[in-house]
N, C-alpha and C positions, 0 to 999 in steps of 0.2 A: 550515674546518669547515662553515660555512653552505652553500657550494657542494656539498660532499660530501653533506650532508643533503638538499639539493634533488635531487641526482642519485639518491640512494637512494629518495626519494619518487616520482620519475618512474619508476624501475625497478619499484617495487612496484606502481604504478598500471598499468604495462604488463602485469605478471603477472596482475593482477586482470582486465584486459580480455581477455587470452587465456583465462583461466579461464572467464569468462562466455561467450565465443564457443564454447569447447569443450563446455561443459555445455548451451548452447543447441542445439548440433548434435545431441547425444544425445537431448535432450528432443524435438526435432522429428522426427528420423529414427525413434526408437523408437515414438513415438505414431502416426506415419503408417503404419508397418508393422503396428502392432497394430490400428488402426482400419480398415484396408483390408479386413479380412475381413467386417465387418458387413453390407454391402449384398448380397453374393452368395454367401458361403461357406455359410451355413445351407441355402439352396435347392440349392446344388451338392452338399452332403453328403447331402441328402435323396434326390437322384437316385442317389447311390452306395450307398443302402441304410441310411443312418444315421437313427435316430429322433430326436425332439426331446431326449429324455433323453441319448442318446449325444452329440449335438451340444453340449449343455451340459457334458458331461464332457470333451469335447475342449477347450473353452474353459477349463474348470476345471483340467485337467491342467497347462496352462501356469502357472497361479497356484500350484498345489500344489508343483511343482518349484521355482518362484521363491521360495516361502516357505522351503523347506528350504535352498536355495542361499544366500539372503540371510542366514539365521542363521549359516551356516558362514563365509561370506566376510566378514561384518561382524566376526566374532571374530578373523579372521586378516588383516585389512586391512593392518596395519602390517608384517606379515611378507612378504606378497605384494608390497605396494607399490601405492599408490592409482593411479598413472599406468598401470602395467602392467595392472592389473585393468580399468581404464577402456577402454584400447585393445583388449585381448584380448576383452572382452565385446562391443565394437562389431564386431570382426572375425567372431566366431562368429555374431552376430545377422544380419549381412549374408549370410553363406554359407547359413545355415539358411533365410532368407527366399527365396533362389533355389531351394533344395531343395523348399520348400513349393509352388512353382509347377509342380513336376514331378508332383505327386500325381494329376493328372487322367489320367495315363497308366497308373495302377495299376488292376488289376481291382477291380470293385465288391465290396462286402461286407466280410468280416473283414480282408482284406489292406489295403484302403484305410483302414479305421478304425484298425488297428494302426499303420500308418505315420503317420497323422495324430497319434496320441498320441506316437510317438517323435520326430517332427520338432518338435512343439510343446514337448516336454520339453527338447530341445536348445536351442531358441530361448529358453526360460525361463532356462537357465543363463547364456547370454550377456547377456540383459536384466538379470538380477539383478546380475551382476558390474559392468556399466556403471553402473547406477543407484545401487548401493551406494557405489561409488567417487565418483560424481558428487555425491551429497549431502555426503559427507565433505569433498571438495575445496572445495566451495562454502562450507561452514561454517568451514573453515580459512582461506580467503581473505577471508571477510567475517564475522568473529566478532561485530561490533557491530550489524549490520543484516541478519541472515540471512533474516528473514521478508520484508523488502522485496525482496531479491534473488530469493528463491524465488518470490515473487508475480510479479515482473517476468518471470522465466523461464517462468512458466506461460503467458505469451503464446505461446511457441513450442510448449509442450505443446498448448495449445488450437488453434494453427495446424495442428499435425499431425493433431489430431482433426478439425479442420474440413476439411482438404484430403484426408485419407485416404478417407472414404466416397465423396464425389463423384468423386474421381480414380479410385478403385478401380472404382466402378460404370461410369464412362465407358470405362476401359481394358478392363474385362471385356466390356462390351456391344459395343465396337468391334473388339477383337482376340482375345478369348477368355480362358480361365482363366490361362494361363501368364504373359502379358505384364505384368500388374500386379506380380506378385511378382519377376520377373526384373528389371524396371526399378528398383524400389525397392531390391532387394538390391544391385544394382550401385552405386546412389547411396550406400548405406551403406558399401560397401567403399571408395569413393573418399574418404570422410571419415576412414578409418583413418590413412593417411599424413599427412593434414592435421593431425589431432589429435596424432600422434606428434611433430610439429614444433612445434605451437602450445601444447600443454598444459604448464604449468610442473610441475616435480617438487618435491613437498613431502616433506621428510625428517621422520621421526617416530621416537619411542621407544615400544616396546611397553609398554602399561599393565598394571596388576595387577587392574583391575576386570573383572567378567564379566557375561554376559547375565543370569544368574540374579539377581545383586545388583540389576541395573537393573530387570528386569521385575517383581520382587517388591515394588517401591515402590507403594503404593496409588494414587497419582496417575498413575503410568505405566501401571498396569493399566487405569484408566479411559480414558486417552488411547489405549491400544491397542484398547480396545473401540470407541472412536469411529472409528478408522481401519478396523477390521474391518467395522463396520456400513455405513459409507459405500462402501467398496469392494465389499461384497456387493450393495448397491443398484445401483451403477454396472455391476458385472459381470453382473447379471441382465439388463440391456438388450442385451448383446452377442448372445446366441443367440435372443432372443425378439422384439425390437422390429422388426427388418426383416420377419420373417414376419407380424407383426401388421399392419404398414403395408401390405404387399402384399395381404393378404386383406381388410382392413377398408376401405382407401381406394382400392384398385385402381390403385396407382401403378406405372409402369414401374420396372424395377430401377435405371436410371440416375438417377431422381428420388428414390429412397429415401435416397441419401446426402445430399441437400439437407435432408431433415428432421433429420438428425443435426446440422446446423449450429446449430440452436437451442440445444442444450446446450453444444456446444463453444465457440461464440462468446461466450455469456454468461459461461461459466467463465473464458475467457482474458482477457476485457476487465475483469471484476470483480476478478481475482486481484491485479493490481498495487496497486489501491487498498486491498484488504484486507490485503495485506502491509505497506503503509505504515502503516495503522492499527495493526497488531499490533506494529510496532517503536516507533512514536512514542507510542502509548497502550497499554502492556502490560496495563493493568487491563481493557481491553475484550475481551481474548482469551476470557475465561470466558463473556462474554455472546454472543460470536460462536459459540462452540462449542455452547452450549445452544440458542440461537435457530436456528442453522443445522440442527441435528439435528431439531428439531421442524418446521421449515419443509420439510425433505426428506421427512419422514413424511407431511405433508399433501399434498405434490405427488405422491408415489407413489400415494396414495389416490385422487387426482383424475386420474391418468394414463390409466386405463382408459376412463372412470372406474369406480370400484367399483360393482357391480350394485345395491347397496343404495340408491344415490343416484338410480337411475332416470333418469340423464342420458345422452342419446345422444352417442356420441363424434363429435366434429367435428375436422377436420384443423387448423383454426386454433387450437382449444383445446388439441389435443395438442402443437403446436409451442410455444404459450405456456407450458404446464406444463414442457416441456423447458427453456425459457429460465430459469424460476424454479428448476428443479433445478440448473442450472449455477451460478447465484448461490449457492444454499444449500450446495452442495458446496464452493465456494470459501470460504465462511464457516467451514467446519469444517476443511478440509484445511490451509489456510495457517497458522493459529495453532498447529497440533499440534506441529510440529517444534521451534519455539523454546520451547514449553511443556515439552517433554521435556528439552531441554537445560537450561533453568532449574531444573527439578526435580532433575536429576542434579547440578548444581553445588551446590544447596542441601543435598544429602545427602552431600557430601564426595567426589564423583568427581573424579579428576584431569583437569584441562583439557588437551586435546591431541587429536591425530589419532586416537589409540586410542579415546577416548570418542566422538568423532564417528563412527568406524566402528561402534561398538556401537549408537548411536542411529539412524544411517541404516540399518544392517542390520535393526534391530528394526522401524523404520518400514516398510521394504520388505517384511519378512516378514509383518507384520500386514496390510498392504495385499494381499499375495498370498494370504494365507489367506482374506480376504474375497472376493477375486476368484475363488477356488476354490468357496467356498460359494455365492456368488451365482448363477453360471451353472448349477452342479449342481442346487441346489434349485430355481432358477428354471425350468430346462428341464423338471424333473419336474412342478412345479406348473402350468406352461403346458400341458403335455400332458394333465394330469388335470382341471384346473379352468378353463383358458382364461387369456388374458393379463390380463383385467380383474381377476379375483380374485388371480391370481399377483402382480401389481404391488402390489395393496393389502396382501397378506400380507408382501411383501418390504419395504414401508415400515415394518413393525413393528420391523425392526432399527434404523432411524433414530430411531423414537419411543422405543425402549428406551434407546438411547445418549443421547438428549437428556435424558430424565428422570433417568438415572443420573448424568450429568454435573452437572445442576442440583442434585441431592441431595448429591453429593460436595462441590461448592463451597459450598453452604449450611452443611454440616457443618464443613468446613474453616474457614470464616469464623467460625462460632460458637466453635469450639475455640480459634482464635487470639485472639479477643476475650476469652474467659474466662481464658486463660492470661496475657494481658497485664494484665488487671485484678488477677489474683492477684499478679503480680510488682510492680505499682505500685498499692498500695492508696490510696484517696482521701486518707487522712490518716495520719500517723505521728508519733512523739514529736519527731523532729527538726523537723518543720514546726510543731508546737504551741509549742515553747519560745520562739521569737522573739515569737510573738503574746502569750504570757503576760507576757514581759518588757516589751513595749511598753505593756501595760495598766498595769503597776505603775509 
């Protein structure tokens, strides 16, 4: 029996390692494909006749379709199968990335804009499938330390965000529009057979719980608003920041991607530590969520900076603020998933892959909804008011989420303390009897 148990332990550890490797590959490949657009696509779309508002809508289209797809796939994860959903999403994402590289051959104007929307929508379906399955598989494989694992894997997310902009800018400047997308699309397709062999298959039983039961929990609603607000702030930067850098600091396109490193590096390096803190000291999660939201709001107010401050924008200050934004985003993003799971368990949800599918689908959906609102509203504000005012207004989402979260946790703590004091009054007859008897 001891030998059999040791063999079982080794086998399970091997499955965990394969799961980490598979999810790390999707984190890296999806983020590098997503972030490659930042340095050059807005300016390329402008040449094709797209306005700032339309460019924001193109980025937002991806997020809106991702939102709807995540809600649907999260509810049907156990019926479709987590592994199949993961691999199929990766395959679709790779194919569509190659298609996106062909859009420069399309005539300018409405045809180009329509095909951009269509291809981005197809990419969103594949991305949503892969990421929803990825969150569920990770939570199933690591039920006791999900925040630590998620935080550690954000290194690969950050690595994709780090390499995407400079790599995309370099390939675009050296070889043209098509090469960045074709290269990365082929890399993603190579990962498909590797993950088919490497990713373990997790069996599951369909659960009875629904999205509506989960999302109507007050705490889950607050956590969803946090996800939405942070994603909106981050999504705002996609269609606006590269244009601002090119015009304000007069940098070449190839160097614009290097500015993106400030946010991506700080986020990827701080996430493992924040994940470890979330797992080892769960009571710190509420403080991370509140302080992270408020810190994000201040950073976006300083990103321009806001014209009311009368501070001239400097490149070193811009990069420093991006570094702080990366840390503050990690403070909020990493604790949200385990907080959602804990809230679901406390409210009687059945533990299993079905619940993990609901939570991961809801997480992805809210993130996508914010990623739709951020570029859409940000592109409009950037066109009408300029980047300085637009970034300050966008930070209002983070400010509102930080204040809402703080008020909720204060109310929850007050309610729990009052209910515990009512259940355990300071003195009762049973406690008084021995004291009276001892006096006599």
